[in-house]
MMTF fields as JSON, N, C-alpha, C and O atoms, coordinates in Angstrom:
{
  "mmtfVersion": "1.0.0",
  "mmtfProducer": "UNKNOWN",
  "numBonds": 271,
  "numAtoms": 272,
  "numGroups": 68,
  "numChains": 1,
  "numModels": 1,
  "chainsPerModel": [1],
  "groupsPerChain": [68],
  "chainIdList": ["A"],
  "bondAtomList": [4, 2, 8, 6, 12, 10, 16, 14, 20, 18, 24, 22, 28, 26, 32, 30, 36, 34, 40, 38, 44, 42, 48, 46, 52, 50, 56, 54, 60, 58, 64, 62, 68, 66, 72, 70, 76, 74, 80, 78, 84, 82, 88, 86, 92, 90, 96, 94, 100, 98, 104, 102, 108, 106, 112, 110, 116, 114, 120, 118, 124, 122, 128, 126, 132, 130, 136, 134, 140, 138, 144, 142, 148, 146, 152, 150, 156, 154, 160, 158, 164, 162, 168, 166, 172, 170, 176, 174, 180, 178, 184, 182, 188, 186, 192, 190, 196, 194, 200, 198, 204, 202, 208, 206, 212, 210, 216, 214, 220, 218, 224, 222, 228, 226, 232, 230, 236, 234, 240, 238, 244, 242, 248, 246, 252, 250, 256, 254, 260, 258, 264, 262, 268, 266],
  "bondOrderList": [1, 1, 1, 1, 1, 1, 1, 1, 1, 1, 1, 1, 1, 1, 1, 1, 1, 1, 1, 1, 1, 1, 1, 1, 1, 1, 1, 1, 1, 1, 1, 1, 1, 1, 1, 1, 1, 1, 1, 1, 1, 1, 1, 1, 1, 1, 1, 1, 1, 1, 1, 1, 1, 1, 1, 1, 1, 1, 1, 1, 1, 1, 1, 1, 1, 1, 1],
  "groupList": [{"groupName": "UNK", "atomNameList": ["N", "CA", "C", "O"], "elementList": ["N", "C", "C", "O"], "formalChargeList": [0, 0, 0, 0], "bondAtomList": [1, 0, 2, 1, 3, 2], "bondOrderList": [1, 1, 2], "singleLetterCode": "X", "chemCompType": "L-PEPTIDE LINKING"}],
  "groupTypeList": [0, 0, 0, 0, 0, 0, 0, 0, 0, 0, 0, 0, 0, 0, 0, 0, 0, 0, 0, 0, 0, 0, 0, 0, 0, 0, 0, 0, 0, 0, 0, 0, 0, 0, 0, 0, 0, 0, 0, 0, 0, 0, 0, 0, 0, 0, 0, 0, 0, 0, 0, 0, 0, 0, 0, 0, 0, 0, 0, 0, 0, 0, 0, 0, 0, 0, 0, 0],
  "groupIdList": [1, 2, 3, 4, 5, 6, 7, 8, 9, 10, 11, 12, 13, 14, 15, 16, 17, 18, 19, 20, 21, 22, 23, 24, 25, 26, 27, 28, 29, 30, 31, 32, 33, 34, 35, 36, 37, 38, 39, 40, 41, 42, 43, 44, 45, 46, 47, 48, 49, 50, 51, 52, 53, 54, 55, 56, 57, 58, 59, 60, 61, 62, 63, 64, 65, 66, 67, 68],
  "secStructList": [7, 7, 2, 2, 2, 2, 2, 2, 2, 2, 6, 1, 1, 7, 1, 2, 2, 2, 2, 6, 6, 2, 2, 2, 2, 2, 2, 2, 2, 2, 2, 2, 2, 2, 2, 2, 2, 2, 1, 7, 7, 1, 7, 1, 2, 2, 2, 2, 2, 2, 2, 2, 2, 2, 2, 2, 2, 2, 2, 2, 2, 2, 2, 2, 2, 6, 6, 7],
  "xCoordList": [199.443, 199.319, 201.182, 201.812, 201.496, 203.231, 203.525, 202.459, 204.254, 204.312, 204.287, 203.499, 205.372, 204.895, 203.893, 203.628, 202.702, 201.796, 200.887, 200.093, 201.113, 200.902, 200.43, 199.364, 201.742, 202.616, 201.871, 200.912, 201.911, 200.992, 199.696, 198.965, 199.399, 197.633, 197.892, 197.68, 198.535, 197.776, 198.501, 198.25, 199.67, 199.448, 198.463, 198.569, 197.819, 196.476, 194.969, 194.065, 195.209, 194.239, 194.376, 195.432, 192.894, 192.88, 193.426, 193.922, 193.182, 193.721, 192.702, 193.168, 191.441, 190.504, 190.17, 189.385, 190.508, 190.531, 191.832, 192.002, 192.726, 194.093, 193.879, 194.483, 192.914, 192.537, 191.47, 191.555, 190.744, 189.483, 190.498, 190.198, 191.721, 192.285, 193.206, 193.989, 193.316, 194.43, 193.426, 193.779, 192.132, 191.653, 190.823, 189.985, 190.735, 190.47, 191.351, 191.085, 193.034, 194.184, 194.657, 195.222, 194.323, 194.208, 192.986, 193.125, 191.665, 190.787, 191.265, 190.908, 192.339, 192.577, 193.35, 193.17, 194.231, 196.03, 194.664, 195.069, 193.862, 193.247, 192.38, 192.249, 192.082, 190.987, 192.509, 192.763, 193.781, 194.587, 195.094, 195.29, 195.405, 195.866, 195.284, 195.908, 193.806, 193.072, 192.776, 192.482, 192.887, 193.582, 194.657, 194.466, 195.581, 196.641, 196.939, 197.668, 196.265, 196.259, 195.121, 195.382, 193.861, 193.31, 193.081, 192.638, 193.293, 193.606, 195.08, 196.007, 194.772, 196.046, 196.187, 195.589, 196.873, 197.399, 197.941, 199.163, 197.481, 197.781, 198.897, 199.454, 199.526, 200.258, 200.195, 199.282, 201.185, 202.01, 202.598, 203.059, 202.971, 203.594, 202.86, 203.152, 201.666, 200.676, 200.369, 200.108, 200.552, 200.674, 202.129, 201.997, 202.872, 204.101, 203.667, 203.931, 203.215, 202.946, 201.901, 201.914, 201.026, 199.85, 200.059, 199.206, 202.152, 201.996, 202.881, 203.083, 203.239, 204.063, 203.204, 203.639, 202.152, 201.522, 200.898, 200.864, 200.503, 200.15, 200.846, 200.415, 202.475, 203.334, 203.068, 202.795, 203.331, 203.657, 201.938, 202.035, 200.629, 200.172, 200.144, 199.772, 200.628, 201.242, 202.072, 201.955, 203.07, 204.232, 203.614, 203.795, 202.574, 201.434, 201.092, 201.525, 200.312, 199.747, 200.686, 200.655, 201.439, 202.946, 203.153, 203.256, 203.167, 203.895, 202.819, 203.025, 201.759, 200.08, 200.264, 200.55, 200.001, 199.944, 201.339, 201.237, 202.133, 203.348, 203.371, 203.807, 202.696, 202.266, 201.533, 201.609, 200.319, 199.197, 199.205, 198.274],
  "yCoordList": [61.403, 62.059, 61.769, 60.759, 62.524, 62.234, 60.918, 60.404, 60.542, 59.119, 60.44, 60.388, 61.357, 61.837, 62.097, 61.907, 62.73, 63.096, 62.138, 62.352, 61.002, 59.671, 59.116, 58.781, 59.19, 58.343, 60.033, 59.595, 60.745, 61.778, 61.592, 61.741, 61.228, 60.856, 59.868, 59.997, 58.427, 57.031, 57.12, 56.123, 58.424, 57.775, 58.899, 59.019, 59.408, 59.988, 59.57, 60.081, 58.203, 57.416, 56.075, 55.672, 55.421, 54.616, 53.266, 52.96, 52.298, 50.575, 50.385, 50.525, 50.12, 50.033, 50.926, 50.448, 51.847, 52.781, 52.489, 52.929, 51.748, 51.435, 49.983, 49.509, 49.298, 47.934, 48.438, 47.911, 49.324, 49.28, 50.028, 50.046, 50.643, 51.672, 50.385, 50.59, 49.327, 48.14, 47.111, 46.279, 47.199, 46.163, 47.199, 46.485, 48.377, 48.752, 49.205, 49.549, 49.34, 48.917, 47.888, 48.006, 46.8, 45.214, 45.365, 45.223, 45.718, 45.258, 46.023, 45.488, 47.69, 48.695, 47.467, 46.982, 46.827, 46.027, 44.977, 44.805, 44.68, 43.14, 43.145, 42.291, 44.421, 45.064, 45.061, 43.867, 45.9, 46.1, 45.076, 45.279, 44.012, 43.178, 42.068, 41.645, 41.835, 41.842, 42.46, 41.863, 43.872, 44.631, 44.129, 43.025, 44.234, 44.034, 42.736, 42.591, 41.981, 40.294, 40.454, 39.998, 41.087, 40.7, 42.622, 42.672, 43.672, 44.623, 45.302, 45.128, 46.085, 47.012, 48.304, 49.348, 47.785, 49.091, 50.392, 50.451, 51.231, 52.645, 53.129, 54.096, 52.83, 53.214, 51.866, 51.404, 51.348, 49.638, 50.297, 49.411, 51.3, 51.97, 51.961, 52.253, 51.634, 51.633, 50.905, 51.174, 49.56, 48.61, 48.799, 49.048, 48.737, 49.466, 50.264, 49.87, 51.032, 52.044, 51.709, 52.239, 51.044, 50.268, 49.535, 49.294, 48.732, 47.875, 48.805, 48.403, 49.885, 50.48, 50.942, 50.912, 51.291, 51.732, 50.882, 51.249, 49.789, 48.486, 48.309, 47.856, 48.422, 48.201, 49.323, 49.054, 50.832, 51.502, 51.511, 51.898, 50.938, 50.422, 49.955, 50.249, 48.838, 47.492, 47.897, 47.437, 48.759, 49.241, 49.789, 49.332, 51.161, 52.021, 50.723, 50.689, 49.883, 48.925, 48.256, 48.219, 47.767, 47.226, 48.184, 48.029, 48.934, 50.181, 50.734, 51.514, 50.293, 51.39, 49.697, 49.617, 48.735, 47.354, 47.165, 46.576, 47.695, 47.671, 48.45, 48.18, 49.741, 50.544, 50.882, 51.724, 49.376, 49.546, 48.176, 47.957],
  "zCoordList": [105.438, 106.455, 106.733, 106.421, 107.138, 107.213, 108.373, 108.712, 108.766, 109.532, 111.28, 112.224, 111.078, 112.988, 113.296, 114.483, 112.29, 112.146, 112.752, 113.668, 112.095, 112.047, 113.465, 113.982, 113.819, 115.552, 116.473, 117.108, 116.592, 117.52, 117.585, 118.564, 116.408, 116.625, 117.479, 118.685, 116.775, 117.523, 118.945, 119.623, 119.835, 120.633, 121.619, 122.839, 121.021, 121.656, 122.09, 122.75, 121.267, 121.04, 122.045, 122.533, 122.252, 123.164, 122.75, 121.666, 124.143, 123.089, 122.307, 121.177, 122.206, 121.614, 120.472, 119.653, 120.31, 119.173, 118.394, 117.257, 119.026, 117.955, 117.448, 116.487, 118.229, 117.653, 116.091, 114.982, 116.405, 115.218, 114.125, 112.932, 114.624, 113.178, 112.946, 112.019, 113.426, 112.738, 112.162, 111.327, 112.648, 111.572, 110.492, 109.943, 110.048, 108.992, 108.267, 107.116, 108.966, 108.057, 107.186, 106.099, 107.862, 107.453, 106.279, 105.064, 107.076, 105.87, 104.314, 103.265, 104.294, 103.046, 102.768, 101.651, 103.615, 103.403, 102.028, 100.878, 102.25, 102.339, 100.256, 99.378, 100.379, 99.455, 98.948, 98.788, 98.577, 97.903, 97.34, 96.141, 97.71, 97.872, 96.511, 95.538, 96.952, 95.733, 94.471, 93.436, 94.654, 92.947, 92.898, 92.39, 93.088, 92.729, 91.871, 90.89, 92.451, 91.471, 90.323, 89.21, 90.55, 89.389, 88.729, 87.582, 89.242, 88.161, 88.482, 89.272, 87.511, 87.258, 89.07, 89.331, 89.596, 90.311, 90.563, 90.43, 90.823, 89.865, 90.919, 90.4, 92.336, 93.119, 93.694, 94.378, 93.362, 94.539, 95.314, 96.034, 95.761, 97.115, 97.867, 99.026, 97.51, 98.726, 99.973, 101.146, 98.991, 100.071, 100.967, 102.165, 100.664, 101.417, 102.47, 103.606, 102.365, 103.318, 104.048, 105.159, 103.838, 104.42, 105.398, 106.253, 105.396, 106.018, 107.278, 108.424, 106.808, 107.32, 108.644, 109.796, 108.321, 108.769, 110.203, 111.377, 109.643, 110.681, 111.231, 112.291, 111.208, 111.95, 113.426, 114.596, 112.61, 113.397, 114.921, 116.086, 114.21, 115.345, 116.07, 117.206, 115.546, 116.631, 117.425, 118.561, 117.212, 118.198, 119.305, 120.434, 118.965, 119.668, 120.938, 122.09, 120.348, 121.488, 122.103, 123.333, 121.579, 122.364, 123.543, 124.76, 122.947, 124.174, 125.078, 126.008, 124.743, 125.753, 126.884, 128.078, 126.015, 126.751, 128.246, 129.322, 127.843, 128.701, 129.831, 130.95, 129.288, 130.492, 131.612, 132.507, 131.089, 131.716, 132.67, 133.444]
}
């Protein structure tokens, strides 16, 4: 998903949904880190993209919590 589309999707989500999203992303990141250590990764760029997605979600959470 493109960052612009992903940002729009995040803006429409509630704080609870954003927290669930960040938990899912962190779980994916953990799995990819294990995969990187134990076996060959086909696309190591996925780690960087996942970290950026986590940062996007945290930014939206921070923005929404300040508004409330």
